[in-house]
N, C-alpha and C positions, 0 to 999 in steps of 0.2 A: 246293805251291806255298803260296805264305802272302799275307794278304789284308792291305793294310797303310792307316792312314789319320792323315795327320798325322806321317808317319817313323817310326808304333809299328804292329807286329803285331798283328792285330785277329784274326784265325783261321788255322790253317793247315789244309791237309787236299787234298780231290782235287776238280776240277773234274767237276759233274755234265753239266749243260747249259751255252751261254754263248750270247750274240746273234753273230749273224754280222757285226755294224759293231762289237765288241770294247764294247757300251755298259754291259753289264750281265753278271754269270754266275751260278749256282746253284754253290752248294759243297754236295757232298755230307754227308748225313749221318753222325755217328762217334760215337765214344764221347765227344768233349767237346761235341756239341751234334747239332741235326736240320740240318734240309737249309736251309738258307739263302739271300737272294739280294741281292746287292752290286753298286750302281752306281757307273758313273764321276762322272755326275752328283752324288750324294750325296760324292763325292771318295775314293772306295777304289780301289784302286792294285792289281794284281796282278803277285806276285814268283816267277816260279819257283825253287826250291829244289832245286840240284841233288843225286843221290843215285846211289848206284852200282846198277845193275840185275843182276837175276842171272838165271840160264834160259840156255836155249840160244839164246831169240832175241831178243837183244838190238840195238837199232838205233839207231844216232848219224846224227842229220840235220845240213848245214848249214842257216844261217838263210836261204839261196836257193834250199835245196829246200822249206823253207817255204812260202816265198812263192810258190812256182810259176816261178820265175825260171830256174829250172837247164835244158840240154839236153833235149830230148822233152820237155816238160812242155807239156801243153794246154791253150791260152788262149781 
């Protein structure tokens, strides 16, 4: 995923943890930097960077499934 502010990419990487209300997230440490916190209140946005998955256990999910609105979802 990419972290952006003012339409510019600030950093890209893997989410380590996120607030349930989407107000903030921690980006995992990698070769380009340490673990970092980004908040929506400071103007940061998170964008998913599509990429091809490899291996036997690839899984695709529709937006409706992500939100729990698919048939059989517990509410």
